Each structure stands twice: as structure tokens, then as C-alpha cells.
C-alpha positions in Angstrom: -17.3 -9.5 -14.3 -19.0 -12.5 -12.6 -16.4 -12.4 -9.8 -16.9 -8.6 -9.4 -20.7 -8.9 -9.2 -20.7 -11.7 -6.7 -18.3 -9.7 -4.5 -20.4 -6.6 -4.6 -23.6 -8.5 -3.6 -21.8 -10.2 -0.7 -19.8 -7.3 0.6 -22.2 -6.3 3.4 -22.1 -9.9 4.7 -18.4 -9.9 4.6 -18.1 -6.7 6.7 -20.5 -8.1 9.3 -18.5 -11.4 9.6 -15.3 -9.5 10.1 -16.4 -7.9 13.4 -16.7 -4.3 14.3 -14.5 -3.6 17.2 -10.7 -3.2 17.5 -8.8 -5.7 19.7 -5.7 -5.0 21.7 -3.3 -7.4 19.9 -2.0 -7.6 16.3 -3.9 -10.2 14.3 -5.1 -11.5 11.0 -8.5 -10.3 9.9 -10.5 -12.2 7.3 -13.3 -10.6 5.3 -15.7 -13.1 3.8 -17.1 -11.4 0.7 -18.9 -14.6 -0.4 -18.8 -18.3 0.4 -15.7 -19.2 -1.6 -13.8 -15.9 -1.8 -12.1 -14.1 1.0 -9.6 -11.3 1.6 -7.3 -11.0 4.6 -5.2 -8.3 6.1 -2.9 -8.0 9.1 -4.2 -5.5 11.6 -2.0 -3.6 14.1 -4.1 -1.2 16.1 -2.3 1.4 18.3 -3.7 3.4 21.2 -4.3 7.1 20.3 -3.3 6.5 16.7 -3.5 9.6 14.5 -3.8 7.7 11.2 -3.9 4.3 9.7 -1.5 3.2 7.0 -2.6 0.5 4.7 0.5 -1.1 3.2 0.7 -2.7 -0.3 3.8 -4.9 -0.8 5.6 -5.3 -4.1 6.2 -8.3 -6.3 3.1 -10.4 -6.5 1.7 -8.9 -3.3 0.7 -10.4 0.0 2.5 -10.5 3.4 4.2 -13.9 3.4 1.9 -15.1 6.2 3.4 -18.2 7.8 3.3 -19.7 11.3 0.8 -17.0 12.4 2.9 -14.0 11.4 3.6 -11.9 8.2 7.1 -13.0 7.2 7.7 -11.4 3.8 11.0 -9.6 3.4 9.3 -6.8 1.4 10.3 -3.4 2.6 6.9 -2.4 3.9 6.1 -5.7 5.5 9.4 -6.0 7.4 9.1 -2.3 8.4 5.6 -2.6 9.9 6.8 -2.2 13.4 8.6 1.0 12.4 5.3 2.4 11.2 3.6 1.4 14.4 6.3 3.2 16.4 5.3 6.4 14.8 1.9 6.2 16.4 -0.1 4.9 13.4 -2.4 2.0 13.1 -0.9 -0.4 10.5 -2.7 -2.7 8.1 -0.9 -5.1 5.7 -2.9 -5.9 2.6 -3.2 -9.6 1.8 -4.1 -11.3 -1.4 -7.6 -12.6 -2.2 -8.1 -16.3 -1.9 -8.9 -16.7 -5.6 -5.9 -14.5 -6.8 -2.9 -15.6 -4.8 -0.5 -13.7 -7.0 -1.2 -10.1 -8.0 -0.1 -9.2 -11.5 0.2 -5.5 -12.6 -3.1 -5.6 -14.5 -5.0 -7.0 -11.6 -3.7 -4.3 -9.3 -5.7 -1.7 -11.3 -8.7 -3.9 -11.9 -12.3 -3.4 -10.6 -11.9 -6.6 -8.6 -8.9 -5.2 -6.7 -10.7 -2.0 -6.0 -13.6 -3.9 -4.5 -11.2 -5.9 -2.3 -9.4 -2.8 -1.0 -12.6 -0.9 -0.5 -13.8 -3.7 1.7 -10.6 -3.5 3.8 -10.8 0.3 4.1 -14.4 0.1 5.2 -13.6 -2.6 7.8 -10.6 -0.5 9.1 -12.9 2.5 9.5 -15.2 0.4 11.6 -12.2 -0.3 13.9 -10.7 3.2 14.0 -12.1 6.5 12.8 -8.7 8.1 12.0 -7.7 9.0 8.4 -6.5 6.1 6.2 -3.4 6.5 4.0 -2.4 4.1 1.2 1.3 3.3 1.1 2.7 1.1 -1.7 6.2 0.0 -2.7 7.4 -1.1 -6.1 4.6 -3.1 -7.8 2.5 -2.1 -4.8 2.6 1.5 -6.0 0.2 0.5 -8.8 -2.3 -0.7 -6.2 -1.9 2.4 -4.0 -2.3 4.9 -6.9 -5.1 3.0 -8.7 -7.1 2.6 -5.5 -6.4 6.2 -4.5 -7.9 7.3 -7.7 -11.0 5.0 -7.3 -11.7 5.7 -3.7 -11.1 9.4 -3.8 -12.2 11.2 -0.5 -12.6 7.8 1.2 -8.9 7.9 1.9 -6.7 10.7 3.2 -3.6 10.4 0.9 -1.1 8.2 -1.0 2.6 7.4 -0.5 4.5 5.8 -3.4 7.9 4.3 -2.6 10.2 2.9 -5.3 7.5 3.6 -7.8 6.9 1.2 -10.6 7.2 3.7 -13.5 9.0 1.8 -16.3 7.3 -0.2 -19.0 6.2 -3.7 -18.3 3.3 -6.0 -19.3 0.2 -5.0 -17.5 1.0 -1.4 -17.1 2.7 0.9 -14.6 2.0 3.9 -12.3 3.1 6.2 -15.2 0.2 4.9 -17.3 -2.5 5.5 -14.7 -4.8 8.6 -14.9 -2.8 10.4 -12.2 -4.6 13.6 -13.0 -7.6 12.1 -11.2 -5.7 11.6 -8.0 -6.9 14.5 -5.8 -5.5 13.6 -2.3 -2.1 14.5 -1.1 0.7 12.4 -2.7 4.2 11.7 -1.6 6.6 10.2 -4.1 9.5 8.7 -2.0 12.5 7.5 -3.9 15.9 6.1 -3.1 18.6 7.9 -5.2 20.5 4.6 -5.6 17.5 2.5 -6.7 19.1 0.8 -9.8 16.1 -1.4 -10.7 15.4 -0.8 -14.4 11.6 -0.3 -14.0 11.8 1.9 -10.9 14.4 4.6 -11.7 14.5 7.9 -9.8 14.2 10.0 -13.0 10.9 8.4 -13.9 9.6 8.7 -10.4 10.3 12.4 -10.4 8.3 12.7 -13.7 5.2 11.6 -11.9 5.0 15.0 -10.3 4.0 16.6 -13.6 1.1 14.1 -13.9 -0.3 14.8 -10.4 -2.1 17.9 -11.5 -5.1 17.6 -9.2 -3.3 16.5 -6.0 -4.1 18.9 -3.2 -0.4 18.6 -2.1 2.4 16.7 -3.7 6.1 16.2 -3.0 9.0 14.3 -4.5 11.4 13.2 -1.8 14.7 11.8 -3.1 16.7 10.1 -0.3 20.0 8.4 0.3 21.3 6.0 3.0 21.3 2.4 4.0 24.0 -0.2 3.8 25.0 -3.7 2.5 22.6 -4.0 -0.5 22.5 -7.6 -1.7 21.0 -9.6 -4.5 18.8 -8.5 -7.4 18.6 -4.6 -7.6 14.9 -5.0 -8.1 14.4 -7.0 -4.9 13.7 -6.0 -1.3 17.2 -6.4 0.1 18.8 -3.8 -2.2 18.5 0.0 -2.2 15.2 -0.6 -4.0 13.9 -1.9 -0.7 15.6 0.8 1.5 17.9 -1.8 3.0 19.7 -0.6 6.1 17.6 2.6 6.4 14.1 1.2 7.1 13.6 3.3 10.3 14.8 6.4 8.6 12.7 6.0 5.5 9.6 5.3 7.6 10.2 8.3 9.8 10.4 10.5 6.7 7.1 9.2 5.4 5.4 9.5 8.8 6.6 13.0 9.2 5.1 14.0 5.8 1.8 12.1 6.5 1.4 14.2 9.7 2.0 17.4 7.9 1.8 17.2 4.0 3.7 20.1 2.5 5.0 20.7 -1.0 
């Protein structure tokens, strides 16, 4: 609670420090919410963008920022240029300085909501286009929980490889999805063999999204050469070998959400 209160009191200062105008080049943005806590995101503005996608990586979150660039192999992080090619602004959500590893419980916490709200507000100062939340795997907990909390402040939510199975700290299936009122796309690879992100549980989310203005379950196939752990980014769970195709499917639906 102390951390949350301090962040709330210092939020206006953090937004001021971040700057108000978009720049031409991709870059790291830091929001200083108080003297010893900050949150960063990677900002990729595009001329004449029609929307902004705020991407939440899986695992313990973050973008793998090293040597001046995001270098995580997470599906969304490595596919950021594909999203930019569709004509969207792209933002990659970083982890707060005081919480370098995001656990499932934190992804639905008031502190996380405050962090993401600050990023969304800062993005809106840079570009007035609608903001969509896109999460993959553990990041779907963030996208869904934040979508519920922010309501009309965001345009819609895209959940890919949704974390629907039982695990310590909770899952998307346990969130109050009946309170998610914006359009929702549940995008799932048919060959995702991770035990906590199975297609049949992703499809069951549709029945829980009773208040969503528009909702769609999109089961897809494709890709090639899956390697390693089936719950990791270089397997079908991470849309390996079909990144451009998967992003194009999501972007098309974001432009025109239909059942």
C-alpha cells in the first residue's frame, strides 16, 4: 500500500518529467513516478498511425533491454517491427525499477495498474490515436487486468497464447472478465502445447466476456521449426515462423473488430 500511495502522489511529476512531444526515432522513455521508483517503455512512433499497441511480454515481463535496444526473444518483443509496419505506433511495456520480475499476482495488482496507467497517459500525450493492450502468455494477465481497470481509457484488448491454466498467483480465467467492456480478440495457435495455455481453455474465455462490445476467438495454424520448451517463445506458443502472419491477423482485427 505504501508503494501505491507514493506512486499516486508522484504521478503528475513523473508525466511532466517524461516530456510531452513525440520524437522521430524509436527510443526508451522513462517515467519517474517518485525519486527512487521509475517505469520505462520503448516507444516506436509512426507517422499517420491509426492506433497505438502497448505490448506486454510473457514470462517475468520486460523487454530484455541491452546495449540500447530491446533484445528479448518474446514473441511480441521480437515482432515489434511487424506491428510498426502495419501503421501502428508501438510501445513495449518495461518492468518497474523496484519490481524487475513480474509474477502473476503482481500483474493484476493495484501497483501494476498504476504503472500501466502512467504509461498510457504518457502515450496519449504523444499521440491521440486509440490505445490497444496486447499481451502474450503471462502478459495476457496484464492486458486483461489492466483492460478491466482502465475501461474506456483504452480501445481494446488482444490476448495471444492466453495464460488460462491453473498456476500460483492466478490466471486470465480467474479474472472478472465480465467487467471487460472493450472489444477483445483471443488469438490462439492451434498447436500451442504449453500445459497452461491450451487452446480449449482459451476458447472458454469467450463465455466469460459477457460485457465485451465485440469479441472473437481466432484459432490459427502455421509457422515452422519449433524448438525448446513448448511454453517458451521459440515454439508454437510463441508463433515461431509465423510472426508476420500472426501480427497481420491481429492488426486487421484491430482496424475492424468483428465477431
